[in-house]
OpenMM code with the backbone's topology and positions (N, CA, C; nanometers):
from openmm import Vec3, app, unit

residues = "MET THR HIS HIS ILE THR VAL VAL GLY LYS ASP PRO ASP ASP SER ALA TYR GLY VAL TRP PHE LEU ASP VAL PRO ARG CYS LEU SER ALA ALA ASP GLU LYS GLU GLU PHE LEU THR MET VAL SER GLU ALA LEU LYS VAL HIS LEU HIS GLY GLY GLU LEU PRO ALA ALA ARG PRO PRO PRO GLU ILE LEU GLN ILE ASP GLU VAL ARG GLU ASP LEU ALA HIS GLY ASP PHE LEU ILE SER ALA ALA HIS LEU PRO ALA GLY".split()
positions = [
    Vec3(0.5070, 1.4000, -3.1021),
    Vec3(0.5094, 1.2702, -3.1655),
    Vec3(0.3694, 1.2099, -3.1544),
    Vec3(0.3219, 1.1553, -3.2643),
    Vec3(0.1906, 1.0926, -3.2691),
    Vec3(0.2081, 0.9432, -3.2908),
    Vec3(0.1272, 0.8639, -3.2214),
    Vec3(0.1305, 0.7194, -3.2378),
    Vec3(0.0026, 0.6727, -3.3056),
    Vec3(0.0173, 0.5885, -3.4060),
    Vec3(-0.0967, 0.5300, -3.4750),
    Vec3(-0.0881, 0.3790, -3.4646),
    Vec3(-0.2025, 0.3167, -3.4409),
    Vec3(-0.2082, 0.1712, -3.4358),
    Vec3(-0.2110, 0.1184, -3.5790),
    Vec3(-0.1282, 0.0208, -3.6040),
    Vec3(-0.1119, -0.0383, -3.7358),
    Vec3(-0.1375, -0.1875, -3.7266),
    Vec3(-0.2095, -0.2415, -3.8245),
    Vec3(-0.2351, -0.3846, -3.8305),
    Vec3(-0.1306, -0.4482, -3.9216),
    Vec3(-0.0687, -0.5558, -3.8740),
    Vec3(0.0302, -0.6291, -3.9526),
    Vec3(-0.0205, -0.7715, -3.9665),
    Vec3(-0.0216, -0.8203, -4.0897),
    Vec3(-0.0681, -0.9564, -4.1138),
    Vec3(0.0126, -1.0254, -4.2216),
    Vec3(0.0030, -1.1567, -4.2207),
    Vec3(0.0754, -1.2370, -4.3202),
    Vec3(-0.0080, -1.3607, -4.3492),
    Vec3(-0.0388, -1.3817, -4.4761),
    Vec3(-0.1102, -1.5024, -4.5138),
    Vec3(-0.0191, -1.6225, -4.4964),
    Vec3(-0.0737, -1.7379, -4.4644),
    Vec3(0.0102, -1.8561, -4.4426),
    Vec3(0.0775, -1.9092, -4.5693),
    Vec3(0.0429, -1.8559, -4.6852),
    Vec3(0.1000, -1.9059, -4.8106),
    Vec3(0.2327, -1.8404, -4.8469),
    Vec3(0.3109, -1.8025, -4.7461),
    Vec3(0.4434, -1.7435, -4.7661),
    Vec3(0.4382, -1.6086, -4.8375),
    Vec3(0.3333, -1.5326, -4.8134),
    Vec3(0.3210, -1.3998, -4.8736),
    Vec3(0.4030, -1.2985, -4.7930),
    Vec3(0.4013, -1.1758, -4.8400),
    Vec3(0.4676, -1.0670, -4.7684),
    Vec3(0.3848, -1.0278, -4.6458),
    Vec3(0.4467, -0.9565, -4.5540),
    Vec3(0.3751, -0.8985, -4.4408),
    Vec3(0.3020, -0.7748, -4.4920),
    Vec3(0.1734, -0.7696, -4.4714),
    Vec3(0.0945, -0.6532, -4.5112),
    Vec3(0.0715, -0.5636, -4.3920),
    Vec3(0.0757, -0.4336, -4.4139),
    Vec3(0.0594, -0.3356, -4.3080),
    Vec3(-0.0464, -0.2355, -4.3512),
    Vec3(-0.1436, -0.2099, -4.2636),
    Vec3(-0.2413, -0.1045, -4.2929),
    Vec3(-0.2682, -0.0225, -4.1678),
    Vec3(-0.2945, 0.1043, -4.1911),
    Vec3(-0.3149, 0.2015, -4.0844),
    Vec3(-0.4637, 0.2244, -4.0644),
    Vec3(-0.5083, 0.2130, -3.9422),
    Vec3(-0.6499, 0.2277, -3.9130),
    Vec3(-0.6999, 0.3708, -3.9300),
    Vec3(-0.6177, 0.4686, -3.9022),
    Vec3(-0.6613, 0.6085, -3.9057),
    Vec3(-0.5974, 0.6904, -4.0170),
    Vec3(-0.5273, 0.6247, -4.1068),
    Vec3(-0.4674, 0.6946, -4.2211),
    Vec3(-0.5177, 0.6223, -4.3464),
    Vec3(-0.6324, 0.6662, -4.3998),
    Vec3(-0.6941, 0.5979, -4.5136),
    Vec3(-0.5989, 0.5822, -4.6325),
    Vec3(-0.6061, 0.4666, -4.6929),
    Vec3(-0.5308, 0.4315, -4.8146),
    Vec3(-0.3799, 0.4277, -4.7942),
    Vec3(-0.3351, 0.4239, -4.6703),
    Vec3(-0.1919, 0.4118, -4.6422),
    Vec3(-0.1631, 0.2662, -4.6106),
    Vec3(-0.0974, 0.2003, -4.7038),
    Vec3(-0.0661, 0.0576, -4.6939),
    Vec3(0.0814, 0.0367, -4.7223),
    Vec3(0.1319, -0.0766, -4.6790),
    Vec3(0.2689, -0.1124, -4.7106),
    Vec3(0.2835, -0.2628, -4.6987),
    Vec3(0.3964, -0.3128, -4.7431),
    Vec3(0.4255, -0.4558, -4.7339),
    Vec3(0.5759, -0.4755, -4.7257),
    Vec3(0.6152, -0.5876, -4.6683),
    Vec3(0.7571, -0.6222, -4.6567),
    Vec3(0.7703, -0.7741, -4.6628),
    Vec3(0.8745, -0.8210, -4.7260),
    Vec3(0.8959, -0.9651, -4.7388),
    Vec3(0.9407, -1.0293, -4.6087),
    Vec3(1.0166, -0.9582, -4.5294),
    Vec3(1.0719, -1.0139, -4.4061),
    Vec3(1.0195, -0.9391, -4.2842),
    Vec3(1.0047, -1.0097, -4.1749),
    Vec3(0.9562, -0.9490, -4.0506),
    Vec3(1.0444, -0.8320, -4.0078),
    Vec3(1.1732, -0.8432, -4.0281),
    Vec3(1.2668, -0.7390, -3.9867),
    Vec3(1.2494, -0.6101, -4.0682),
    Vec3(1.1835, -0.6179, -4.1826),
    Vec3(1.1683, -0.5017, -4.2705),
    Vec3(1.0409, -0.4218, -4.2465),
    Vec3(0.9379, -0.4824, -4.1860),
    Vec3(0.8101, -0.4129, -4.1858),
    Vec3(0.8086, -0.2885, -4.0977),
    Vec3(0.8918, -0.2828, -3.9929),
    Vec3(0.8952, -0.1599, -3.9119),
    Vec3(0.9476, -0.0419, -3.9934),
    Vec3(1.0484, -0.0660, -4.0729),
    Vec3(1.1003, 0.0391, -4.1607),
    Vec3(0.9947, 0.0789, -4.2631),
    Vec3(0.9227, -0.0205, -4.3163),
    Vec3(0.8210, 0.0060, -4.4164),
    Vec3(0.7057, 0.0892, -4.3591),
    Vec3(0.6741, 0.0679, -4.2325),
    Vec3(0.5675, 0.1450, -4.1676),
    Vec3(0.6044, 0.2932, -4.1673),
    Vec3(0.7252, 0.3249, -4.1261),
    Vec3(0.7698, 0.4648, -4.1228),
    Vec3(0.7722, 0.5259, -4.2619),
    Vec3(0.8245, 0.4518, -4.3570),
    Vec3(0.8314, 0.5009, -4.4944),
    Vec3(0.6927, 0.5223, -4.5528),
    Vec3(0.6009, 0.4313, -4.5250),
    Vec3(0.4644, 0.4435, -4.5775),
    Vec3(0.3990, 0.5721, -4.5277),
    Vec3(0.4129, 0.6006, -4.3991),
    Vec3(0.3557, 0.7241, -4.3449),
    Vec3(0.4194, 0.8472, -4.4084),
    Vec3(0.5496, 0.8462, -4.4191),
    Vec3(0.6232, 0.9604, -4.4738),
    Vec3(0.5814, 0.9886, -4.6183),
    Vec3(0.5768, 0.8848, -4.6986),
    Vec3(0.5416, 0.9006, -4.8400),
    Vec3(0.3943, 0.9380, -4.8551),
    Vec3(0.3088, 0.8733, -4.7785),
    Vec3(0.1654, 0.8982, -4.7898),
    Vec3(0.1293, 1.0417, -4.7523),
    Vec3(0.1919, 1.0939, -4.6502),
    Vec3(0.1566, 1.2270, -4.6009),
    Vec3(0.2155, 1.3401, -4.6842),
    Vec3(0.3276, 1.3187, -4.7500),
    Vec3(0.3938, 1.4231, -4.8296),
    Vec3(0.4024, 1.5544, -4.7531),
    Vec3(0.4317, 1.5478, -4.6256),
    Vec3(0.4423, 1.6689, -4.5448),
    Vec3(0.3082, 1.7236, -4.4989),
    Vec3(0.2004, 1.6535, -4.5308),
    Vec3(0.0666, 1.6994, -4.4912),
    Vec3(0.0332, 1.6644, -4.3479),
    Vec3(-0.0873, 1.6944, -4.3111),
    Vec3(-0.1373, 1.6738, -4.1750),
    Vec3(-0.1688, 1.5270, -4.1501),
    Vec3(-0.1262, 1.4768, -4.0381),
    Vec3(-0.1562, 1.3391, -3.9975),
    Vec3(-0.2922, 1.3371, -3.9295),
    Vec3(-0.3835, 1.2492, -3.9728),
    Vec3(-0.5149, 1.2420, -3.9078),
    Vec3(-0.5013, 1.2061, -3.7595),
    Vec3(-0.6017, 1.2408, -3.6829),
    Vec3(-0.6032, 1.2079, -3.5408),
    Vec3(-0.6060, 1.0563, -3.5228),
    Vec3(-0.5397, 1.0097, -3.4205),
    Vec3(-0.5334, 0.8661, -3.3912),
    Vec3(-0.6375, 0.8292, -3.2867),
    Vec3(-0.7068, 0.7184, -3.3103),
    Vec3(-0.8013, 0.6682, -3.2105),
    Vec3(-0.7247, 0.5939, -3.1015),
    Vec3(-0.7753, 0.5940, -2.9789),
    Vec3(-0.7089, 0.5213, -2.8709),
    Vec3(-0.7251, 0.3700, -2.8892),
    Vec3(-0.6292, 0.2915, -2.8390),
    Vec3(-0.6352, 0.1455, -2.8551),
    Vec3(-0.7672, 0.0803, -2.8138),
    Vec3(-0.8305, 0.1190, -2.7015),
    Vec3(-0.9571, 0.0529, -2.6678),
    Vec3(-1.0645, 0.0699, -2.7766),
    Vec3(-1.0636, 0.1857, -2.8412),
    Vec3(-1.1592, 0.2091, -2.9498),
    Vec3(-1.1234, 0.1244, -3.0720),
    Vec3(-0.9946, 0.1127, -3.1007),
    Vec3(-0.9471, 0.0309, -3.2133),
    Vec3(-0.9928, -0.1140, -3.1963),
    Vec3(-0.9851, -0.1636, -3.0746),
    Vec3(-1.0190, -0.3037, -3.0489),
    Vec3(-1.1683, -0.3324, -3.0602),
    Vec3(-1.2499, -0.2304, -3.0768),
    Vec3(-1.3936, -0.2493, -3.0961),
    Vec3(-1.4320, -0.2601, -3.2437),
    Vec3(-1.3382, -0.2382, -3.3336),
    Vec3(-1.3652, -0.2432, -3.4776),
    Vec3(-1.3715, -0.3896, -3.5219),
    Vec3(-1.4826, -0.4284, -3.5828),
    Vec3(-1.5024, -0.5681, -3.6240),
    Vec3(-1.3905, -0.6196, -3.7129),
    Vec3(-1.3490, -0.5416, -3.8108),
    Vec3(-1.2428, -0.5855, -3.9026),
    Vec3(-1.1122, -0.6130, -3.8277),
    Vec3(-1.0810, -0.5298, -3.7308),
    Vec3(-0.9595, -0.5487, -3.6514),
    Vec3(-0.9707, -0.6769, -3.5698),
    Vec3(-1.0840, -0.6971, -3.5055),
    Vec3(-1.1022, -0.8177, -3.4246),
    Vec3(-1.0938, -0.9440, -3.5108),
    Vec3(-1.1489, -0.9388, -3.6317),
    Vec3(-1.1386, -1.0529, -3.7236),
    Vec3(-0.9930, -1.0781, -3.7629),
    Vec3(-0.9214, -0.9714, -3.7950),
    Vec3(-0.7800, -0.9851, -3.8318),
    Vec3(-0.6994, -1.0457, -3.7166),
    Vec3(-0.7233, -0.9981, -3.5955),
    Vec3(-0.6511, -1.0510, -3.4795),
    Vec3(-0.6844, -1.1979, -3.4565),
    Vec3(-0.8081, -1.2360, -3.4790),
    Vec3(-0.8489, -1.3759, -3.4623),
    Vec3(-0.7797, -1.4668, -3.5628),
    Vec3(-0.7353, -1.4101, -3.6753),
    Vec3(-0.6654, -1.4881, -3.7785),
    Vec3(-0.5134, -1.4797, -3.7660),
    Vec3(-0.4640, -1.4232, -3.6567),
    Vec3(-0.3198, -1.4215, -3.6331),
    Vec3(-0.2498, -1.2908, -3.6637),
    Vec3(-0.3208, -1.1910, -3.7150),
    Vec3(-0.2576, -1.0610, -3.7365),
    Vec3(-0.2275, -0.9989, -3.6000),
    Vec3(-0.1476, -0.8945, -3.5986),
    Vec3(-0.1151, -0.8289, -3.4725),
    Vec3(-0.1083, -0.6784, -3.4924),
    Vec3(-0.1121, -0.6061, -3.3825),
    Vec3(-0.1079, -0.4600, -3.3845),
    Vec3(0.0277, -0.4093, -3.3376),
    Vec3(0.0703, -0.3001, -3.3973),
    Vec3(0.1885, -0.2308, -3.3473),
    Vec3(0.1533, -0.0826, -3.3380),
    Vec3(0.2258, -0.0120, -3.2560),
    Vec3(0.2101, 0.1313, -3.2461),
    Vec3(0.3208, 0.1953, -3.3294),
    Vec3(0.2805, 0.2737, -3.4273),
    Vec3(0.3770, 0.3381, -3.5161),
    Vec3(0.3868, 0.4856, -3.4778),
    Vec3(0.5052, 0.5312, -3.4452),
    Vec3(0.5264, 0.6702, -3.4084),
    Vec3(0.5587, 0.7514, -3.5330),
    Vec3(0.5049, 0.8702, -3.5368),
    Vec3(0.5337, 0.9629, -3.6463),
    Vec3(0.5874, 1.0915, -3.5868),
    Vec3(0.7072, 1.1270, -3.6261),
    Vec3(0.7677, 1.2519, -3.5804),
    Vec3(0.7397, 1.3600, -3.6843),
    Vec3(0.6788, 1.4707, -3.6436),
    Vec3(0.6517, 1.5777, -3.7386),
    Vec3(0.7808, 1.6340, -3.7975),
    Vec3(0.7727, 1.6777, -3.9223),
    Vec3(0.8892, 1.7378, -3.9885),
    Vec3(0.9229, 1.8691, -3.9199),
    Vec3(1.0483, 1.9019, -3.9230),
    Vec3(1.0853, 2.0316, -3.8693),
    Vec3(1.1895, 2.0192, -3.7733),
] * unit.nanometer
topology = app.Topology()
chain = topology.addChain("A")
for resn in residues:
    res = topology.addResidue(resn, chain)
    for name in ("N", "CA", "C"):
        topology.addAtom(name, app.Element.getBySymbol(name[0]), res)
């Protein structure tokens, strides 16, 4: 099982929750309700990978050094760890 750090954010204008993966380029998702975004994270990874190889995940201390992540966190976004179970 591989864990990837995911950024979750929501604009204050009643928008959807946006989800982006730091180590899986172009893998994004969104959900209208907080209760839905965990499911959307799993689905986004599954659909994006199409059974392909999952990129290596950076450790959390390294993630926290990324300027974009620190800016997002300063604006109220938060991080979650998304687990990916390999097919098979």
